[in-house]
N, C-alpha and C positions, 0 to 999 in steps of 0.2 A: 323252755329250758329252766331247770330248778334254780332258785335264788343262790344256792351255794356254788353252782357252776358260774354264775355271774361274778361272785366274789373271787373265785379261783382265776377266771379269765382276766378280771381286772388286775389281780396281783401279777400275773404273767406279763400282761401288756405294760403295766407300770414298770416292772423290772427291765423289760426290753426297751421301753422309752427312756428310762434313766440312762441305760448304757448308750442308747442311740443319741441321746442329747449330750452326754458327757464326752463321747469320742470326738465330735467336732470341737468341743471346748478344749480338749487336750491339744488340738491342733492350733487353736488361736494364739497361745503364747509363742509358739514357733513362728507362725505367720507374721504376727505383729512385731516380732523382734528381728526376724531375718529379712522380711520384705520391707520396702519403703511404704510410707502411708499411701502414696500414689498407686503402687502395685497392689496393695490391699484393696484400694478402691476399684481397681480393674477386676479383681476377683469378685467384689460385691456386685458390680454391674453384670458380669458374666452369669453369676448365680441367679440374679434377677431375670436375665434374658431367658434362660431355659425354663424357668418356672412360668414366665409369661407365654412362651411358645406352647407350653403344655395344653392350654385351652384350645389352641388352633390345631393341634395335631391329634386331639382325641382323648384327653384326660377325662372329660365328662362322659364320653362314650364308654370308657372302661367301667365306670360306675354302673352302667346299665347291666353288665354281666353279673354284678353282685345282686342287684335287685331281681334279676331274672330267676335266681335260685329259689325265691319264695313263691314263684308262680306254680300253679298246679300242672303236673306233668313236665316240669322243667328238666328233670334228670336226663331224659333222652334228647332234649333239644340243646343242652348247654354246649356240647362240643362244637356244633355248627354255629351256635350263637356267638361263642367266643371267637371263633374263626372269622365271623362276619365283623365283629368289633375291630379286630386287627386289620382286616381288609380296608375298613373305613379309615382307620388311623394311617395306613400306608398312603392312601389317596390324599388325605388331608395334609400329610407331611410333604408330599411332592408339590402340592399346590402352594403351601407355605414357603417351601424352598424357592419356587419360581418367583413368587412375589418379592421375597427378600433379595434374590439375585438381581432383580430389576432395580432395586434401590439401595443395594448394599453399601455403596460408597457414602451416600448421604447419611444412612443409619449409623454406619461405623464412625463417621466423623462426629455425629451428634452425640453418640454415647461414649466417644473417646476410647474405643476398644478396637483391636485388629479385626478386619472383616472375617477371618477364619473363625473367630469366636462365635459369630452369628450362626454359621452353618453347623458348628459343633453343638451349639445350643439346640438347634432343631433336631439333630440326630439324637441327642441325649433325651430330649422331651419325648420322642417316639419310643425309645428304649424303656423309658420310665412307665409308659402306658402298659407295655407288656408285663413289667415287674408288678405294676399296680393290679393288673388282672389276676396274676398269681396270688398276690397277697389277699385280694378281695375274696377269692374262692376259699382260702383258708379261714378268713374272718367269719364268713357266713356259716361255716361248718364248725365254728368254735375251736379251731386248731390254733390256739394262741401261741403255743410253743414254736411251731413251724413258722408262723408269722414273725415272731420275734427274732428267731434265728436268722432268717433271711434279711430282715430289717437291720439287725446289728452287724451282720456280715458286710453289708453294703458300706456302712459307715466305717467299719474297721479297715476294710481294704482301701477306701479312699484316703483315710488318714495315713495309713502305712505308706502307700505309694507317693502321696504328696510330700511327706517328710523325707522320704528317700530321695526324691527328685531335687527338692530345693536345697538339701544339705550336700548331696553327693554330686549333683550335676550342675544346676543353675538356680540361684535364688531369685526367681521371678514368678509372675502370675501364671505362666504357661504350665508349670508343674501341677498346679491345682486343676487347671482345665484338662490336661491330658489324663490325670489320675481319674477324674470323674468319668471321662469318656471310656477309658479301658475297663473300669469296674462295671459301668452300665452295659457295655457290650457283653461282658462275661456273664453277668447275672441275668440279662435278658435271654440269652441263649439257654442258660440253666433253667430259667422259668419256663421256657417253651418245652424243654425236656421233661420237667416235672408235670406240666399240664398234660402233655402227651401220655406220660406214664400213668396218670390218674384217669385217662380217658376223657379229658376235658378240652381237647384241642383238635380242630379239623379246619385247616386254613384253606383247603382247596375245594370246598363245597360252596357254591354260589347260591345264596338264599335271599332273594329280594325282600321277603317278609321280615326276616331277621335284621337285615340292614335297615329297613324302614323302622322297625321297632327300636333299634339301638339309636337311630337318629332322632326318633320322636322323644325318647328319654333324654338323650344327650344334648341335642341342639339347643333346647330352651335353657340349658345350664351354661352354655358358652357365655352369654351375657353375665350370668352369675359369676363365673370364673373371671371374666373381664372386670367385674365389680370388685372381686377379691384383689385383683391386681391393682386397681385404683386405690383400694383400701390399704394394702400392705406392701406394695412394691414400687409404685410410681414415685414415692417420696425420695427414693435413691436417685432417680433421674432428675427430679426437680432440685434436689440439694446439689447434685453434681453441676447442674447448669447455673444455679444461683450462687453457690458458695465454693464450688470447685470439687474435683474428684477426691481430694484428700479428706474433705469434710464428709463426703459420701462414705468413704472408708471408715471414718470414726463412727458415723451413724450406724453403719452396717454392723460394726462390732457390738454396739449397744443392742441392736435389733436381734443379733444372734444370741446374745446372753439372755435377753428378755424372753426368747422362745422357750427357755427352760421352764417358765411359768406354766406353759401349756402342756407340759409333760403329763401331769396328773389328769388334766382335762381330757387329753387325747386317750390316755390309758383307759379311763372310765368309759369314754364314749365308744371306743372300739369294742369293748365288751358289752356295753349297754345297747348298741344298735341291734345286733341279732336277737338279744333278749326282748327288746322293745317290739320289734317286728313280730316275734312269736306271740307276745301277749296281745298286741293289737289285732293279730289275725284271729285269735280266739274270741275277742270282743266281749270280755267279761267285765262287769262293773267293778268287782273287787280288785281285779288287776289294774284297772284304770286308776282307782283310788291309790293303790300302792305306787304306781308310776308317778302320779302327781306329788305324793309325799316325798318320794326320793328326789324328785326334781327340785322341790323347794329346799330340801335339806342341803343339796349340793350347791345351789345358788347362795344360800346363807353362808356356807363354808367359804366359798370363793370371796364373797364380800368381806368376810371377817379377816381374811389373810392378805387382801390386796394392799393395804397401807404399809405393810412391812417392807415392801420392795423399794419404796421411796427412801427408807432409812438405810438399807444395806447396799443399794445400788452403787454409790460412789466407791465404796470400799471393794466391792466385787470387781468392778471395772479395773481399778489400779492393780489389784492382786493378779488378775488374769492377764492383762495386756501391758501393764507398765504405765508410768506417769505420762508418757507421750499421748495416751488416749484418755486422760483424766476427764476431759470435757464430755466424754460419753456418759459419765455418771449422772449428769444433769438430766439426761433424757431417759435413762433406764427406767425410772419409776413410772413415767407416763406410758412407756411402751408396755411395761408389765401390767399396768392397769387395763390397757387396751386388750391384752391377751386374756385377762380375767373376764372381761365382758365377752370375749370370744368363747371362753369355756362355758359361759351361761347360754350363749347362742347355740352352741353345739348340742346342748341338751334338748333343744326345741326343734331343730331343723329336721330331725328324724321323722316327725309326723308328716311333714310335707313330702319327704322322699317316699314314705310309705303310701301316700295318696297318689303318687306318680304324677301329680300336677305340680311340676317343678318350676313352672314359669314364674310363679310368685316370688321364688327365691331370687331369680334373676333381677326382677324389678327392685326388690329390697336392696340387693347388694349393689346394683348400679346406682341407686339413689344414695346409698351410704358412701359409695366410692366418689360420687360427684361432690358430695358435701366435703369429703376429705380433701379433694383437689382444691376446692375453693378455700378451705381453711389453710391448706399448705401455702397457697399463693399469698394469703393474707398474713399468716403467722411467721413463716420462715424469714422474710426480710426484717421483721421486728425482733424475733426471739432466737433466730438461728436454728440449729438442729433441735433445740428444746421445743420450738414451735411445731416442728414436724411430729414430735411425740404427743403433744397436746391435741393436735389435729387427729391423729390416729385414735387416741383414747375416746374423744367425743364421737367420732364416726362409728367406732365399734359399739358404743352404747346405743346409738341410734339404730344400728342394725339389729341389736338384741331385742329392743322394744318392738320394732316392726315385725320381726320374725315371730315373736310371741303372739302378736295380733293375727298374723297370717296362719300360724299353726292352729289357733283356736277356731279358725273358720274351716280350714282344710280337713282337720280331724278333731272335732270337739272333744274336750276332756273336762272332767269335773274340777276345774281350777279353783272354784269357790264353793260349789254346791256340796262338796264332801264335808265341809266344815260344819254344815247344819245337820249332818247325819242322814242326808237324803240318800236313798238306795234305789237301785234299779235292777231288774232281772238281768 
């Protein structure tokens, strides 16, 4: 893909990510002023739950459909392959539901949310797999406008329905839950329609080799996603247990605001990955040197801007959520720094995905997540929610360093040799 297409795709993704990030932010002032801090905490735990269930119901399997696109002769296989991915996700969702049903009372009590939220979370996680497959097939084809339209539509519909419910019907957490469910059902069905329309969906063809291939790619990534959960989600549960659900809600507010830092990172990465895979497939030395230079430039830019968020964090929090959430400003800078390290990590994990040897990512993320849990246990009692932010930042830096090391082994690049002017055919 020409470099100008990379810039164009980055611009489209960036615009879509800005809108996608701002829309939930527009909802925050409503939620924080209409809902109690405890109800906002319930919303935080619910959102954490469906993200966590994503790994169990097949979010990693969905990524195999995107990688399949780059295989030789993939065009005629993709409809059956995508159908196989969804078949696997259905089975995994049923297994997960059965396990949760067995222990739902204990889990509900531990998380301090209604039992129905657990099953809504599983269903939403499955529906998001379908939406993710549709988005992935647009991404690998560089159809950034279609990708952004569906992405922004999802956020806009959730915001609209949530505001309508909590203002017109009942000011409680259920409005946010119900809105997410309705929108995901609608867009998942629409995604299936669009996949079918593009000749990319065949659910009723049983192909053991495709199922095996999707599992071979996806299963090693489940520990990776579990590690991501330990890195970026389990802090809500520990805070709720250690400091109360209200503090979990305050922390969630800071975490949501801090995700805005990753908008630019995600925008570039979504455009960068198809371009990167295309260049790596051609295996030209000049392309590798260009990739390395762009990676260093992006890492330097991230490090240069990261300190700003410690300064503006407290003001942003009070402006968006009001003085009741002012304590979230203390943790905002640390969370933003962690997301900055996440942006640096995202520039490197593509080499591992391209190699298809994804198990190393799982080991790295599990190790980083374990470090985060240990740091959370040590720092939260001493520093409160600010300790959780410090733990997150340290753990994300650790993941970045380990991923760089693994990427250099899985797919060697001229990280230092290009400086000496060394060339290869």
